[in-house]
VEXVO-41470 format. One record per residue (C-alpha): residue in one letter; x, y, z. Coordinates in steps of 0.5 Angstrom, whole numbers, padded with zeros to 4 digits, always signed. Layout:
<sites>
AXYZ;...
</sites>
This chain:
<sites>
M-0108+0074-0344;E-0106+0067-0343;E-0107+0065-0350;W-0103+0071-0353;C-0098+0069-0348;Q-0097+0062-0351;D-0095+0065-0358;L-0088+0067-0356;P-0083+0062-0353;E-0080+0062-0346;E-0073+0065-0348;C-0077+0071-0351;W-0081+0072-0345;E-0075+0071-0340;S-0071+0076-0344;V-0077+0081-0343;F-0077+0080-0336;N-0070+0081-0335;R-0070+0088-0338;L-0074+0090-0332;D-0070+0094-0327;H-0072+0090-0321;H-0075+0084-0318;Q-0080+0087-0315;H-0084+0088-0322;F-0084+0081-0322;E-0090+0081-0317;A-0095+0084-0322;L-0093+0080-0328;S-0094+0073-0324;L-0101+0075-0323;V-0102+0075-0330;C-0102+0068-0332;K-0099+0061-0330;R-0094+0062-0335;F-0092+0069-0332;L-0092+0066-0325;S-0087+0060-0327;I-0082+0064-0331;S-0082+0070-0326;N-0081+0064-0321;Q-0075+0061-0325;L-0072+0068-0326;R-0071+0070-0319;S-0064+0069-0317;R-0064+0073-0310;L-0068+0071-0304;T-0068+0075-0297;I-0071+0071-0291;S-0073+0075-0285;N-0078+0074-0280;P-0084+0077-0283;T-0082+0073-0289;I-0083+0067-0285;K-0089+0069-0282;L-0092+0071-0288;H-0091+0064-0292;R-0092+0060-0285;G-0084+0057-0286;V-0079+0058-0291;S-0080+0051-0295;S-0085+0053-0299;L-0081+0059-0302;L-0075+0055-0303;Q-0079+0050-0307;R-0082+0056-0311;F-0076+0059-0313;R-0071+0054-0316;G-0067+0059-0319;I-0064+0062-0313;K-0057+0063-0313;R-0056+0068-0307;I-0060+0068-0300;D-0059+0073-0295;L-0061+0072-0288;V-0059+0079-0285;D-0065+0081-0282;F-0067+0074-0280;H-0068+0073-0272;G-0069+0066-0270;D-0066+0059-0270;L-0061+0060-0275;D-0058+0053-0275;R-0065+0050-0276;L-0066+0055-0282;V-0059+0053-0285;R-0061+0046-0285;E-0067+0047-0289;I-0063+0051-0294;A-0058+0045-0294;R-0064+0040-0295;S-0068+0044-0301;G-0064+0042-0307;L-0062+0049-0309;K-0055+0050-0312;I-0054+0056-0308;E-0047+0060-0309;V-0048+0066-0304;L-0050+0066-0297;N-0050+0072-0293;M-0051+0071-0285;S-0048+0078-0283;K-0051+0081-0277;Q-0053+0074-0274;R-0050+0072-0267;R-0046+0067-0268;V-0043+0062-0274;P-0048+0056-0274;T-0043+0051-0274;R-0047+0045-0272;S-0051+0046-0279;L-0045+0048-0283;E-0043+0041-0284;E-0049+0039-0287;L-0050+0045-0292;G-0043+0044-0294;A-0044+0037-0295;K-0050+0038-0299;M-0049+0044-0303;R-0042+0044-0306;S-0044+0050-0311;L-0043+0055-0305;R-0037+0059-0307;I-0039+0066-0303;L-0040+0066-0295;I-0041+0073-0292;C-0041+0073-0284;S-0040+0080-0283;R-0041+0084-0276;L-0043+0078-0273;C-0044+0078-0265;F-0039+0073-0264;L-0033+0070-0268;Q-0027+0066-0266;D-0022+0062-0269;S-0026+0055-0268;D-0031+0059-0273;L-0026+0060-0278;I-0024+0052-0278;A-0031+0050-0278;I-0032+0054-0284;A-0026+0052-0288;D-0028+0044-0286;S-0035+0045-0289;F-0033+0049-0295;P-0026+0047-0298;S-0028+0050-0304;L-0030+0057-0302;E-0027+0062-0306;E-0030+0069-0303;L-0030+0070-0295;D-0032+0076-0291;I-0031+0076-0284;S-0031+0083-0283;Y-0032+0087-0277;P-0034+0082-0271;E-0038+0086-0266;Q-0035+0081-0260;D-0041+0083-0256;F-0038+0080-0249;G-0043+0084-0245;S-0049+0080-0245;S-0050+0076-0238;A-0051+0069-0242;E-0044+0070-0245;Q-0041+0072-0239;D-0043+0066-0235;S-0040+0062-0241;V-0033+0060-0243;F-0030+0067-0246;P-0031+0066-0253;G-0025+0069-0256;M-0023+0073-0262;V-0020+0071-0269;T-0013+0071-0269;D-0007+0069-0273;A-0007+0062-0271;G-0015+0062-0274;I-0013+0065-0280;T-0007+0061-0281;V-0011+0054-0281;L-0017+0057-0285;S-0012+0059-0291;S-0008+0052-0290;K-0015+0049-0292;L-0018+0054-0297;S-0013+0053-0302;S-0018+0056-0308;L-0019+0062-0304;Q-0019+0068-0308;K-0022+0074-0304;I-0022+0075-0297;N-0025+0081-0292;I-0021+0081-0285;S-0023+0088-0284;G-0024+0090-0276;N-0021+0084-0273;H-0016+0087-0269;L-0012+0081-0266;I-0009+0079-0273;S-0002+0082-0275;D+0003+0081-0281;R+0003+0073-0280;S-0004+0073-0283;L-0002+0076-0289;V+0004+0072-0290;A-0001+0065-0289;L-0006+0068-0294;S+0000+0069-0299;S+0003+0063-0298;N-0003+0058-0298;C-0008+0061-0302;K-0004+0061-0309;F-0010+0064-0313;L-0012+0070-0308;R-0014+0076-0312;K-0017+0081-0307;I-0016+0083-0300;A-0019+0088-0295;A-0016+0089-0289;F-0019+0096-0286;D-0018+0097-0279;C-0013+0092-0277;S-0009+0095-0272;F-0003+0090-0272;I-0002+0090-0279;S+0004+0094-0282;Q+0007+0096-0288;N+0012+0090-0288;G+0006+0085-0288;I+0003+0089-0294;G+0009+0089-0298;W+0010+0081-0297;L+0003+0080-0299;I+0004+0084-0305;R+0011+0080-0307;H+0008+0073-0306;S+0001+0074-0309;P+0002+0074-0316;N-0005+0074-0318;L-0007+0080-0313;I-0012+0085-0317;S-0015+0089-0311;L-0012+0091-0305;A-0016+0095-0299;I-0013+0098-0293;N-0013+0104-0288;G-0010+0107-0282;N-0002+0109-0282;K+0000+0102-0284;L+0005+0105-0289;S+0009+0109-0284;L+0009+0103-0279;P+0015+0098-0279;S+0014+0091-0277;T+0019+0088-0271;S+0018+0081-0274;M+0019+0082-0281;S+0025+0084-0286;P+0024+0092-0286;S+0026+0092-0293;F+0018+0089-0295;T+0015+0096-0295;V+0010+0098-0300;E+0014+0103-0304;S+0019+0098-0306;S+0014+0092-0307;L+0009+0095-0312;V+0014+0093-0318;Y+0012+0086-0316;A+0005+0087-0317;K+0004+0086-0324;A-0004+0084-0324;L-0006+0090-0319;C-0012+0094-0322;T-0015+0096-0316;I-0012+0100-0310;E-0016+0103-0304;F-0012+0107-0299;S-0017+0110-0294;Q-0015+0115-0288;M-0007+0114-0289;A-0001+0119-0289;L+0001+0118-0296;S+0007+0121-0299;D+0009+0124-0306;D+0014+0119-0306;L+0009+0113-0305;L+0005+0116-0311;H+0011+0116-0315;S+0013+0109-0314;M+0006+0107-0316;F+0008+0111-0323;K+0014+0107-0324;A+0011+0100-0322;N+0007+0101-0329;L+0001+0097-0326;P-0006+0095-0330;L-0009+0100-0325;Q-0017+0101-0327;K-0019+0103-0320;L-0016+0108-0315;A-0018+0111-0308;L-0015+0115-0304;S-0021+0117-0299;R-0019+0122-0294;C-0011+0121-0295;R-0007+0126-0293;G+0001+0128-0294;Y+0001+0128-0302;T+0000+0134-0306;Y-0002+0136-0313;V+0004+0135-0316;G+0004+0127-0314;I-0003+0126-0316;S-0002+0129-0323;S+0004+0125-0324;L+0001+0119-0322;L-0006+0120-0326;S-0002+0122-0332;A+0001+0115-0332;Y-0006+0112-0331;R-0010+0115-0337;S-0014+0108-0337;L-0017+0109-0330;N-0025+0108-0330;Y-0026+0110-0322;L-0022+0115-0318;D-0024+0117-0311;I-0020+0123-0308;G-0025+0125-0303;G-0022+0130-0298;A-0016+0133-0302;D-0017+0140-0299;F-0011+0142-0304;L-0015+0142-0310;T-0018+0148-0313;D-0023+0149-0319;Q-0017+0151-0323;S-0012+0145-0321;I-0017+0140-0322;T-0019+0142-0329;E-0012+0141-0331;L-0013+0134-0329;F-0019+0132-0333;Q-0014+0131-0339;Y-0012+0125-0336;L-0019+0122-0334;Q-0022+0121-0341;N-0024+0114-0339;L-0027+0115-0332;S-0034+0113-0330;F-0034+0115-0323;I-0031+0120-0319;N-0031+0122-0312;L-0029+0129-0310;N-0033+0129-0303;S-0030+0134-0298;C-0026+0138-0303;S-0028+0144-0300;H-0025+0149-0305;L-0029+0146-0311;T-0035+0150-0314;N-0040+0150-0320;S-0034+0150-0325;T-0031+0143-0323;L-0038+0140-0324;F-0039+0143-0330;N-0032+0142-0333;L-0033+0135-0331;A-0039+0134-0335;R-0036+0137-0341;D-0029+0134-0341;C-0030+0127-0338;P-0035+0124-0343;S-0035+0117-0340;L-0037+0119-0333;E-0043+0116-0330;E-0043+0118-0323;I-0040+0124-0319;R-0040+0125-0312;M-0039+0132-0309;E-0042+0132-0302;R-0039+0138-0297;T-0036+0142-0302;S-0037+0149-0305;L-0042+0147-0310;G-0047+0153-0311;E-0041+0158-0311;E-0039+0161-0318;K-0033+0164-0318;F-0033+0165-0326;S-0037+0163-0332;T-0037+0156-0335;E-0039+0153-0341;L-0045+0148-0340;R-0045+0142-0345;K-0049+0136-0344;N-0047+0130-0342;N-0052+0124-0343;Q-0048+0119-0340;I-0048+0122-0333;R-0053+0117-0329;T-0052+0119-0321;L-0050+0125-0318;K-0049+0125-0310;L-0049+0133-0308;A-0051+0132-0301;W-0049+0137-0295;N-0048+0143-0300;K-0051+0149-0296;C-0049+0154-0302;L-0053+0150-0307;S-0058+0154-0310;D-0064+0153-0315;T-0060+0157-0320;T-0055+0152-0320;L-0060+0146-0320;K-0063+0149-0327;K-0056+0148-0330;V-0055+0141-0327;G-0062+0139-0331;I-0059+0142-0337;V-0052+0139-0337;C-0055+0132-0334;P-0061+0130-0338;N-0061+0123-0337;L-0060+0123-0329;R-0063+0116-0326;S-0061+0118-0319;L-0060+0125-0315;D-0058+0126-0308;L-0059+0133-0305;S-0060+0131-0298;H-0059+0137-0293;C-0058+0142-0299;W-0062+0148-0295;S-0062+0153-0300;I-0066+0149-0305;T-0073+0150-0306;E-0079+0147-0310;K-0077+0151-0316;G-0070+0148-0317;I-0073+0141-0316;E-0078+0143-0321;A-0073+0145-0326;I-0069+0138-0325;G-0076+0134-0326;S-0077+0138-0333;S-0070+0137-0335;C-0069+0130-0333;I-0075+0126-0334;G-0072+0119-0333;I-0070+0120-0325;M-0072+0114-0321;E-0069+0116-0315;L-0069+0122-0311;K-0066+0124-0304;V-0068+0131-0301;N-0068+0129-0294;G-0067+0135-0289;C-0069+0140-0295;K-0074+0144-0291;E-0075+0150-0296;M-0078+0145-0301;A-0085+0143-0300;N-0086+0140-0306;L-0083+0137-0313;G-0086+0143-0317;T-0092+0144-0321;T-0090+0141-0327;M-0092+0133-0328;G-0084+0132-0328;F-0082+0125-0324;S-0086+0121-0328;K-0081+0115-0327;L-0080+0116-0320;E-0080+0110-0316;S-0076+0112-0309;L-0077+0119-0306;R-0073+0120-0299;A-0076+0126-0296;A-0075+0125-0289;G-0074+0132-0285;S-0076+0136-0291;G-0082+0141-0292;M-0086+0137-0295;N-0094+0138-0294;D-0100+0136-0296;E-0100+0140-0302;G-0094+0137-0304;L-0096+0130-0303;S-0102+0131-0307;M-0097+0133-0313;V-0093+0127-0312;S-0099+0123-0312;Q-0101+0125-0319;S-0094+0126-0322;C-0091+0120-0319;R-0095+0114-0320;R-0090+0109-0321;L-0087+0111-0314;L-0085+0104-0310;C-0082+0107-0303;L-0083+0114-0300;D-0080+0116-0293;L-0083+0122-0290;E-0080+0121-0283;G-0080+0128-0279;C-0085+0132-0284;L-0088+0136-0279;E-0093+0139-0284;V-0096+0132-0287;T-0103+0130-0285;A-0108+0124-0286;K-0111+0128-0292;G-0104+0128-0296;V-0102+0121-0294;K-0109+0118-0296;E-0109+0122-0303;M-0102+0119-0304;V-0104+0112-0302;G-0110+0112-0306;N-0106+0114-0312;C-0100+0111-0312;K-0102+0104-0314;G-0095+0100-0313;L-0093+0103-0307;R-0089+0098-0303;E-0085+0102-0297;L-0088+0108-0293;N-0085+0111-0287;L-0089+0116-0283;K-0085+0116-0277;K-0085+0123-0273;C-0090+0125-0277;C-0094+0129-0271;K-0100+0131-0275;V-0102+0124-0278;S-0105+0119-0273;A-0104+0112-0273;D-0111+0111-0274;I-0110+0111-0281;L-0106+0105-0281;A-0111+0100-0282;W-0114+0104-0288;M-0108+0104-0291;I-0106+0097-0291;F-0113+0094-0293;S-0114+0099-0299;R-0107+0099-0302;P-0105+0091-0302;S-0098+0093-0305;L-0096+0095-0299;R-0090+0091-0296;M-0087+0095-0290;V-0090+0101-0286;V-0087+0105-0281;P-0093+0108-0277;P-0093+0115-0274;G-0094+0118-0267;G-0089+0112-0264;F-0095+0107-0265;V-0092+0100-0263;P-0097+0095-0266;T-0099+0089-0262;E-0097+0082-0264;K-0104+0081-0266;Q-0105+0087-0270;R-0098+0085-0273;D-0100+0078-0275;L-0107+0081-0278;F-0103+0086-0282;L-0098+0081-0284;R-0103+0077-0287;H-0105+0082-0292;G-0098+0082-0294;C-0095+0088-0290;W-0090+0088-0284;V-0091+0094-0279;C-0085+0096-0276;N-0085+0100-0269;G-0086+0107-0270;
</sites>
């Protein structure tokens, strides 16, 4: 094999490897020969560092030296000395472009300076949902990475409840003062997410728009003191702004510190580059939609999720002006009916994504008319609708572009409708039917027969479904999420025979599954990496060691019966490459 590998140049093999769906497949290829190992090491661009990763490799240095092409490092699941780890990354010589430190306790200010000095390539820093975040952290970030282009400081937890923090100086929060200093130091900033920082106000938006001349994207969800005048100022003074994401009642709240003329409605005419608008849970009027109509924006993405106040007339007028839209989210628009939304489809010929979640009056007709009339659609979301009801017959026409359907929580969705879905969407790759309580294995079997390319299937909570059908469908399935479903041993046997490419299996709360079914599954699915058996009350934890020792591909297992491994057991399993969670 190794001699044959030498016949093709490196670039050809890299092209072949890059066509794989996921880097997980590199692991098997790296075992073929040294050349494949070298190529796969070079092509890996993302590394997730967690405690199990460090234990398995006895540190992180070997990983940083092995994968020299890494561009992004994620530390979300790391729990340890963050300062020390960041220093190791800084001294690795890698050219990291993205660092994700979300869900950590604090910003590691002591090591950031060294990282910034040695790693000038860093352009994106993600610090979302930190336990503590304050103005001094923002200043440390700005001083360490003056060339930063994207920053996420969203939703700090501000967990002041721990005794250690109560005994120390009050850590503070992010304020306008911190954002002002940050913006003055990061002149190259193009994107920022300040969502969930409750003390910042319009002054922060003024500072960002005044100091960051290249600002292109901003998200400010759940910022209580930001008003529509601040947003209006931002729009008027950010000529490069292409994306605006806000929520709440900001469009109806005036600011006491700024001119009342800076409303969003009057400012949209200045947004010459704005191509993405995301409004969520807001009171919108048809007048505002009309101002968007008149602004002649280069709009490509429009999200009005769970907004209220606007009508069919307003949205119809707006969509008629923006026929080049490729993304539309009007979830929660309860005034929509099958007939009214079908009239909108003439404006949506270029649409690749649509979200109609919680539009409760929409039935089968909407889904099948979407597939027929919108030829570019790739993803449809219709959760919590009346899907399954069929008030009048609809012509079924194949749409080979649709790859993803999210249809969860449709209590009327039936096997008959699923059969039609399979006919209309033969090239599905991902299907979510979670908590559609009326479907059975007959409907799932029809999907498997028609949609042979499905790679991800979610049937969580489908208690009437005991298996995936008797045919050999789902041969390309890689992820099966069946938590709380009616899956039993017979169903697992069928899955193990037809889904040999399975990587992830979630059986949490499947009460009819026993050790017999699990053993057959583990024995036949040779690439299985993740298995969740939590709350499978008929499966004993005694099976755990057998699974890990007999299936070396396993990387993560949640054991049954509330089993909690000892440190010695966990270390033993980890030496075999598998992290065992608490059951």
